[in-house]
C-alpha positions as CSV (number, residue, x, y, z in Angstrom):
1,M,0.0,0.0,0.0
2,R,2.8,2.3,0.8
3,E,4.4,1.7,-2.5
4,T,1.1,2.3,-4.3
5,R,0.6,5.6,-2.5
6,R,4.1,6.7,-3.6
7,K,3.3,6.0,-7.2
8,R,0.0,7.9,-6.9
9,R,1.9,10.8,-5.5
10,F,4.3,10.9,-8.4
11,A,1.3,10.6,-10.8
12,F,0.1,14.0,-9.7
13,F,3.5,15.7,-10.2
14,P,5.2,14.2,-13.3
15,F,8.6,15.6,-14.0
16,P,7.6,17.5,-17.3
17,T,4.9,19.3,-15.4
18,L,7.4,20.5,-12.7
19,V,9.8,21.7,-15.4
20,L,7.0,23.7,-17.1
21,A,5.8,25.1,-13.8
22,A,9.4,26.2,-13.0
23,A,9.8,27.9,-16.4
24,A,6.5,29.7,-15.9
25,L,7.6,31.0,-12.5
26,V,10.9,32.2,-14.0
27,A,9.1,34.0,-16.8
28,L,6.7,35.7,-14.4
29,A,9.5,36.8,-12.1
30,A,11.5,38.2,-15.1
31,S,8.4,40.1,-16.4
32,T,7.8,41.6,-12.9
33,L,11.4,42.7,-12.6
34,V,11.3,44.3,-16.1
35,T,8.2,46.2,-15.2
36,W,9.6,47.2,-11.8
37,F,12.8,48.7,-13.3
38,Q,11.2,50.4,-16.3
39,P,11.5,54.2,-16.3
40,Q,8.5,56.0,-15.0
41,A,8.0,57.7,-18.3
42,T,7.3,54.4,-20.1
43,Q,4.8,53.3,-17.4
44,R,2.9,56.6,-17.7
45,M,2.9,57.0,-21.4
46,A,-0.9,56.6,-21.7
47,N,-1.3,59.7,-19.5
48,Y,0.6,62.0,-21.7
49,V,-1.0,65.4,-22.6
50,P,1.2,67.4,-25.0
51,L,3.1,69.8,-22.9
52,G,5.4,72.8,-23.3
53,A,6.6,75.9,-21.5
54,F,7.3,79.4,-22.6
55,L,11.0,79.7,-22.2
56,G,11.8,82.6,-24.6
57,S,10.6,83.9,-28.0
58,G,13.6,83.2,-30.2
59,P,16.7,81.0,-30.3
60,E,17.3,81.4,-26.6
61,G,13.9,79.8,-26.0
62,V,14.7,76.9,-28.3
63,A,18.0,76.3,-26.4
64,R,16.2,76.1,-23.1
65,V,13.8,73.4,-24.2
66,A,16.3,70.5,-23.9
67,R,17.4,71.6,-20.5
68,F,13.8,72.0,-19.2
69,Q,13.0,68.5,-20.6
70,R,16.0,67.0,-18.8
71,W,14.9,68.7,-15.5
72,L,11.3,67.5,-15.9
73,G,12.0,64.0,-17.2
74,S,9.1,64.2,-19.7
75,T,9.0,64.7,-23.4
76,V,8.4,68.3,-24.3
77,T,6.4,68.2,-27.6
78,V,4.9,71.8,-27.6
79,G,7.1,74.7,-28.7
80,R,5.7,78.0,-27.5
81,T,6.5,81.4,-28.9
82,Y,5.1,84.8,-29.8
83,L,5.3,87.1,-32.9
84,P,6.1,90.7,-32.1
85,G,3.4,93.2,-32.7
86,D,5.2,96.5,-33.2
87,A,4.8,96.6,-37.0
88,W,3.2,94.6,-39.7
89,D,6.5,93.2,-40.8
90,D,6.6,91.5,-37.4
91,V,3.3,89.9,-37.9
92,E,4.5,88.4,-41.2
93,G,7.0,86.2,-39.3
94,P,10.6,87.4,-38.5
95,P,13.1,84.8,-39.5
96,Q,15.0,85.1,-36.3
97,I,11.9,83.7,-34.5
98,L,10.4,81.3,-37.1
99,Q,13.7,79.6,-38.3
100,P,14.9,78.3,-34.9
101,W,11.5,77.1,-33.9
102,T,10.7,75.4,-37.2
103,R,14.1,73.6,-37.0
104,W,13.2,72.4,-33.6
105,L,9.8,71.3,-35.0
106,A,11.3,69.3,-37.8
107,A,13.6,67.3,-35.5
108,D,10.8,65.1,-34.0
109,P,7.5,64.3,-35.8
110,R,5.7,64.3,-32.4
111,R,6.3,68.0,-31.9
112,T,3.8,70.9,-32.4
113,L,4.6,74.6,-32.8
114,V,2.2,76.9,-31.0
115,L,2.5,80.5,-32.3
116,N,0.8,83.6,-30.8
117,V,-0.1,86.0,-33.6
118,P,-1.2,89.6,-33.0
119,M,-4.4,90.8,-34.8
120,M,-3.3,94.5,-34.8
121,T,-0.3,96.7,-34.7
122,P,1.0,98.3,-32.6
123,N,-0.3,95.5,-30.3
124,E,0.7,96.9,-27.0
125,A,0.4,100.7,-27.5
126,G,-2.9,101.0,-25.6
127,L,-4.8,102.1,-28.7
128,P,-8.0,104.1,-27.7
129,P,-11.2,102.2,-28.2
130,V,-12.4,104.6,-30.9
131,V,-9.2,104.2,-32.9
132,L,-9.2,100.5,-32.5
133,S,-12.8,100.2,-33.5
134,S,-11.9,102.0,-36.8
135,L,-8.9,99.7,-37.3
136,L,-11.0,96.6,-36.6
137,R,-13.5,97.7,-39.3
138,G,-10.6,98.1,-41.7
139,G,-9.5,94.6,-40.9
140,A,-13.0,93.3,-41.4
141,S,-12.9,94.9,-44.9
142,G,-9.8,93.1,-45.8
143,A,-7.2,95.8,-45.2
144,F,-4.7,93.4,-43.5
145,D,-5.4,90.1,-45.3
146,E,-2.1,90.2,-47.2
147,H,0.0,90.2,-44.0
148,Y,-1.5,86.9,-42.8
149,R,-1.1,85.3,-46.3
150,V,2.6,86.2,-46.1
151,L,2.9,84.7,-42.6
152,A,1.2,81.5,-43.8
153,Q,3.5,81.4,-46.8
154,H,6.6,81.7,-44.5
155,L,5.3,78.9,-42.2
156,V,4.4,76.5,-45.1
157,S,7.8,77.2,-46.8
158,L,9.5,76.1,-43.5
159,D,7.4,72.9,-43.3
160,A,5.4,74.3,-40.4
161,G,2.0,74.4,-42.2
162,D,0.4,72.6,-39.3
163,T,1.2,75.2,-36.7
164,V,-1.3,76.0,-34.0
165,I,-2.1,79.7,-34.3
166,V,-3.2,81.5,-31.1
167,L,-4.7,84.4,-32.9
168,G,-5.5,87.7,-31.0
169,W,-5.0,86.0,-27.6
170,E,-6.7,87.5,-24.5
171,M,-9.2,89.3,-26.8
172,N,-11.6,89.7,-23.9
173,G,-9.2,91.9,-22.0
174,D,-8.3,95.5,-22.3
175,V,-4.5,95.3,-23.0
176,Y,-3.9,94.3,-26.6
177,G,-4.5,95.9,-30.0
178,G,-6.4,92.8,-30.9
179,R,-9.0,93.1,-28.2
180,C,-12.6,92.5,-29.0
181,A,-14.6,94.9,-26.8
182,P,-14.4,98.1,-29.0
183,D,-16.4,96.4,-31.8
184,P,-17.2,92.7,-31.3
185,G,-19.0,92.4,-34.7
186,A,-16.0,93.8,-36.6
187,W,-13.6,91.7,-34.6
188,K,-15.3,88.5,-35.4
189,T,-15.5,89.3,-39.1
190,Y,-11.8,90.2,-39.0
191,W,-10.9,86.9,-37.3
192,R,-12.8,85.1,-40.1
193,R,-10.9,87.0,-42.8
194,I,-7.5,86.2,-41.2
195,V,-8.4,82.4,-41.1
196,A,-9.6,82.5,-44.7
197,A,-6.4,84.3,-45.8
198,M,-4.1,81.8,-44.0
199,R,-6.0,78.7,-45.2
200,S,-5.9,80.0,-48.8
201,V,-2.2,79.2,-49.0
202,P,-1.4,75.8,-50.6
203,G,0.0,73.4,-48.0
204,A,-1.7,75.3,-45.0
205,R,-3.0,73.0,-42.3
206,F,-3.1,75.5,-39.5
207,R,-5.3,75.0,-36.4
208,F,-6.7,78.2,-34.8
209,D,-6.9,78.5,-31.0
210,F,-9.4,80.9,-29.5
211,A,-7.7,81.7,-26.2
212,P,-9.3,84.4,-24.0
213,N,-8.4,85.2,-20.4
214,R,-10.1,83.1,-17.9
215,G,-13.1,84.9,-16.5
216,H,-15.2,87.9,-17.6
217,D,-12.6,90.7,-18.0
218,A,-13.6,93.6,-20.2
219,I,-16.2,91.6,-22.1
220,P,-17.6,88.1,-21.9
221,W,-15.4,86.0,-24.1
222,T,-18.4,84.2,-25.5
223,D,-19.4,87.6,-27.2
224,C,-16.1,87.4,-29.2
225,Y,-16.5,83.8,-30.5
226,P,-16.2,83.9,-34.3
227,G,-17.7,80.5,-35.2
228,D,-17.0,76.8,-35.2
229,D,-15.8,76.7,-38.8
230,V,-12.9,79.1,-38.0
231,V,-11.9,77.7,-34.5
232,D,-10.3,74.4,-33.8
233,I,-9.4,74.7,-30.1
234,I,-11.0,76.6,-27.1
235,G,-8.1,77.9,-25.0
236,S,-7.7,79.8,-21.8
237,D,-4.9,81.8,-20.3
238,S,-5.3,81.0,-16.7
239,Y,-3.1,82.3,-13.8
240,D,-3.3,81.9,-10.0
241,Q,-4.9,85.2,-9.2
242,P,-6.6,87.3,-7.7
243,P,-5.1,86.9,-4.1
244,G,-6.9,84.5,-1.8
245,N,-8.8,82.6,-4.4
246,S,-8.9,78.8,-4.3
247,F,-8.7,76.7,-7.4
248,Q,-12.4,75.9,-7.0
249,D,-13.1,79.6,-7.3
250,Y,-11.4,79.5,-10.8
251,I,-13.5,76.6,-11.8
252,D,-16.8,78.1,-10.7
253,Q,-16.3,81.8,-11.5
254,P,-18.4,83.3,-14.3
255,Y,-16.7,82.5,-17.7
256,G,-14.2,80.4,-15.7
257,M,-12.8,76.9,-16.2
258,K,-16.1,75.0,-16.0
259,A,-17.7,77.5,-18.4
260,Q,-14.8,76.9,-20.8
261,A,-15.0,73.2,-20.6
262,D,-18.8,73.2,-21.1
263,F,-18.6,75.6,-24.0
264,A,-15.9,73.6,-25.8
265,A,-17.9,70.4,-25.3
266,A,-21.0,72.0,-26.7
267,H,-19.0,73.1,-29.8
268,G,-17.2,69.8,-30.2
269,K,-13.7,71.4,-29.6
270,P,-10.8,70.3,-27.3
271,L,-9.5,72.6,-24.6
272,S,-6.0,74.2,-24.3
273,F,-4.1,76.2,-21.8
274,P,-1.5,78.1,-23.9
275,E,-0.5,80.1,-20.8
276,W,-0.8,79.2,-17.2
277,G,1.2,79.6,-14.0
278,L,1.5,81.1,-10.6
279,F,1.0,84.7,-9.8
280,R,-0.7,86.6,-6.9
281,N,-0.8,83.7,-4.4
282,S,3.0,83.2,-4.4
283,D,4.4,79.7,-4.1
284,N,1.2,77.7,-4.3
285,P,1.5,74.0,-5.0
286,E,-2.2,73.6,-4.5
287,Y,-2.7,75.5,-7.8
288,I,-0.3,73.3,-9.6
289,Q,-2.1,70.2,-8.3
290,G,-5.5,71.7,-9.3
291,M,-4.2,72.5,-12.9
292,H,-2.8,69.0,-13.2
293,D,-6.0,67.3,-12.1
294,W,-8.2,69.5,-14.3
295,I,-5.9,68.9,-17.4
296,M,-5.8,65.2,-16.9
297,S,-9.6,64.9,-16.4
298,H,-10.6,66.9,-19.5
299,N,-10.1,66.8,-23.3
300,V,-7.0,69.0,-23.4
301,A,-5.1,69.3,-26.7
302,Y,-2.0,70.8,-25.1
303,Q,-0.9,72.9,-22.1
304,S,2.1,75.2,-21.6
305,I,3.3,76.8,-18.4
306,T,4.8,80.3,-18.4
307,D,8.2,79.6,-16.9
308,Y,9.7,82.8,-15.4
309,C,9.2,84.6,-12.1
310,P,6.7,85.0,-10.6
311,H,4.9,82.4,-12.7
312,G,7.3,79.6,-13.3
313,V,8.6,76.5,-11.7
314,W,12.0,75.7,-13.4
315,E,14.1,78.8,-13.5
316,C,12.2,80.7,-10.8
317,G,13.7,80.0,-7.4
318,A,10.8,81.8,-5.7
319,N,8.5,78.8,-6.1
320,P,10.4,75.7,-4.8
321,R,7.4,73.9,-3.4
322,S,5.4,74.4,-6.6
323,A,8.4,73.3,-8.6
324,E,8.6,70.0,-6.6
325,V,4.9,69.3,-7.1
326,Y,5.0,70.3,-10.8
327,R,7.9,67.9,-11.4
328,E,6.2,65.1,-9.4
329,L,2.9,65.4,-11.3
330,F,4.0,66.3,-14.8
331,G,7.4,64.6,-14.8
332,G,8.5,61.2,-16.1
333,V,5.9,61.0,-18.9
334,A,7.0,59.9,-22.4
335,A,5.1,61.1,-25.5
336,P,3.7,58.2,-27.6
337,S,5.3,57.3,-30.9
338,P,3.8,59.0,-34.0
339,A,1.2,57.2,-36.0
340,A,1.9,55.5,-39.3
341,P,2.2,58.0,-42.3
342,G,-0.9,58.9,-44.2
343,N,-2.7,61.8,-45.8
344,V,-5.2,64.1,-44.3
345,A,-7.3,66.5,-46.3
346,T,-6.6,70.2,-46.1
347,P,-9.2,72.0,-44.1
348,P,-11.8,73.8,-46.3
349,I,-11.3,77.4,-46.9
350,A,-13.8,79.8,-45.3
351,P,-15.1,82.3,-47.8
352,P,-14.1,85.9,-47.0
353,P,-17.1,87.4,-45.0
354,S,-18.6,90.7,-45.9
355,A,-17.6,93.6,-43.6
356,P,-20.1,94.7,-41.0
357,A,-22.1,97.8,-41.5
358,G,-20.7,101.0,-40.0
359,P,-18.4,103.8,-41.0
360,P,-15.0,102.6,-42.4
361,G,-11.7,103.4,-40.9
362,P,-9.6,106.1,-42.3
363,A,-9.3,105.3,-46.0
364,S,-10.6,101.8,-44.9
365,A,-7.0,101.1,-43.7
366,P,-4.3,102.7,-41.7
367,A,-1.1,103.9,-43.3
368,S,0.5,100.6,-42.5
369,A,-1.9,98.6,-44.7
370,P,0.0,95.9,-46.6
371,P,1.8,96.5,-49.8
372,S,2.6,93.5,-51.9
373,H,5.4,91.4,-50.5
374,P,7.7,90.4,-53.3
375,S,10.2,88.9,-50.9
376,A,7.8,86.3,-49.5
377,P,8.9,82.8,-50.3
378,A,6.7,80.9,-52.8
379,P,4.5,78.3,-51.1
380,P,4.8,74.7,-52.1
381,S,2.5,73.4,-54.8
382,A,0.9,70.8,-52.6
383,A,0.3,69.9,-49.0
384,P,3.0,67.8,-47.4
385,S,2.3,64.1,-46.6
386,V,1.4,63.8,-43.0
387,A,0.2,61.1,-40.6
388,N,-3.2,61.0,-39.0
389,A,-2.5,60.7,-35.3
390,G,-6.2,60.3,-34.6
391,P,-8.7,62.5,-32.8
392,P,-7.5,64.7,-30.2
393,S,-6.4,76.8,-24.2
394,G,-6.1,96.8,-13.8
395,P,-3.6,98.0,-16.3
396,P,-0.5,95.9,-16.8
397,P,2.7,96.8,-14.9
398,S,4.9,99.1,-16.8
399,G,8.5,98.5,-17.9
400,P,10.3,95.3,-19.2
401,P,9.8,91.9,-17.7
402,P,11.9,90.8,-14.7
403,S,15.6,90.3,-15.4
404,S,15.3,86.7,-14.6
405,A,12.8,86.2,-17.4
406,P,14.0,84.9,-20.8
407,G,14.0,88.0,-22.9
408,P,12.5,88.3,-26.4
409,A,14.6,87.9,-29.5
410,P,15.7,91.5,-30.5
411,A,14.4,92.7,-33.8
412,S,17.9,93.4,-35.0
413,T,19.1,89.8,-34.5
414,P,20.2,88.3,-37.8
415,P,18.6,85.0,-38.9
416,A,20.4,82.0,-37.4
417,P,22.4,80.0,-39.9
418,P,20.8,76.9,-41.0
419,A,21.8,73.7,-39.3
420,N,23.8,71.0,-41.1
421,P,21.4,68.7,-42.9
422,P,21.2,65.3,-41.4
423,A,22.6,62.3,-43.3
424,N,19.1,60.8,-43.2
425,P,16.1,63.1,-43.6
426,P,13.7,63.1,-40.7
427,P,10.4,61.2,-41.0
428,A,7.4,62.9,-42.5
429,R,5.6,65.0,-40.0
430,P,2.3,63.5,-38.8
431,A,-0.8,65.6,-38.3
432,P,-0.8,66.3,-34.5
433,A,-3.6,65.0,-32.4
434,I,-5.1,68.4,-32.3
435,A,-8.0,68.2,-34.7
436,R,-8.8,70.9,-37.3
437,A,-12.1,72.6,-37.7
438,S,-14.2,71.6,-40.6
439,E,-16.7,73.9,-42.2
440,P,-19.7,74.3,-40.2
441,A,-18.1,71.7,-38.2
442,R,-7.0,86.2,-15.9
443,T,-10.1,87.7,-15.0
444,S,-10.8,91.2,-14.1
445,A,-14.5,91.2,-13.9
446,P,-15.2,94.8,-13.6
447,R,-11.4,95.1,-12.8
448,S,-11.9,94.0,-9.2
449,S,-10.9,90.4,-9.4
450,A,-8.3,90.4,-12.2
451,S,-7.1,87.1,-13.6
452,A,-5.8,88.3,-16.9
453,S,-2.4,88.0,-18.4
454,S,-0.7,90.5,-20.6
455,R,2.5,90.6,-22.4
456,A,3.3,94.3,-22.4
457,T,7.0,94.3,-23.3
458,P,9.0,96.7,-25.5
459,S,9.2,94.4,-28.4
460,G,5.9,92.6,-28.0
461,T,7.5,89.1,-28.0
462,G,8.4,88.6,-24.4
463,P,6.8,86.4,-21.8
464,P,3.4,87.3,-20.3
465,R,2.9,89.5,-17.3
466,P,-0.6,89.2,-15.8
467,A,-2.5,92.4,-15.2
468,A,-2.8,93.9,-11.8
469,S,-5.9,93.4,-9.7
């Protein structure tokens, strides 16, 4: 009986079964170890929302991107810069700004260039409402179309025809020449003309971001909305102000974060935060946590922090606790690989709208109305091949920005020399996940609770400086 029981015992555990079980255990242990020691970025890839930071307008900003990325430990795929607004030549795209950023863009098919483009010059001269109203009517009549066609030609010629254009940002405020309040009807018609002019350039695949200040400001931003067919993204410039406010206050305030999210959902658009950062509540990690949680729980196309004092977290030593929380929450995330190459149809061209009724501006255009631009590069004859990455933002202080802030590229800076061409050309750029519109497809509410951001710098290309409460 004893011998029989032994045989029965061995019948339950034959030698081949033991070998297979041991092999399975070894494989499981190896898999666990590989997962344990994988970089955090690989583990959190699914949580990636395209991110960037404003680090400077020209080549100095491009140079800082790699250092910021190393500090953060996440892939930076959003390049953020501003065109100057002192003269119409600035709006057409200075090479000392466009060339460094488009070279950065071309180096990785996952990257997106986000470009703030003024709607009026001079953009930061505090034009009186009556003057601006006249200029807006001139824009609505087509006086400035050519400048935006030239800008589009420059971008397409630099293989940046899919740039996100943050046009007339913070239009609900009272700082910029592109503000909406003096004549909302003319402003909306003018926006539509600019979009039509830029889309008319062969190879153009621009996406247009409608990015007001968070909150009411000088006019409800909904009164400025120009239409779903000429807007691709609903953005918001959102800073931690006024003093004493909690993050929930920013969510619930009139025309605040919840209103933005609801409006975007109703219009079928993703959100964006082209500018956000700390301000009047000093080093406030709770605000960083709130922005992270809001971004990760909503349909956000991209987000970009303003990184200089008092707003930033990397080069601003005044916010060490916020920097630690920002790095913990947004760090260690890898951008997914680009999708396989394919073709995406160019967005339809919006027909130029008729100008609104009302007295025209002086000669329907100011003295700086565009002449023809013979030096503009010829656009390519066809749109580039791209990949479909699938479905998817009181008066300002005077004087220049703080010395610790990255300064704008000076207007006199000569164009940077072209980089040596790589031995193997980079892969074709895919269409970013930020969808394009298809046809029909900082508050200061009464100036007492300011939450607006402005960029009042001598050259108009510097980092933002939110307005005073």
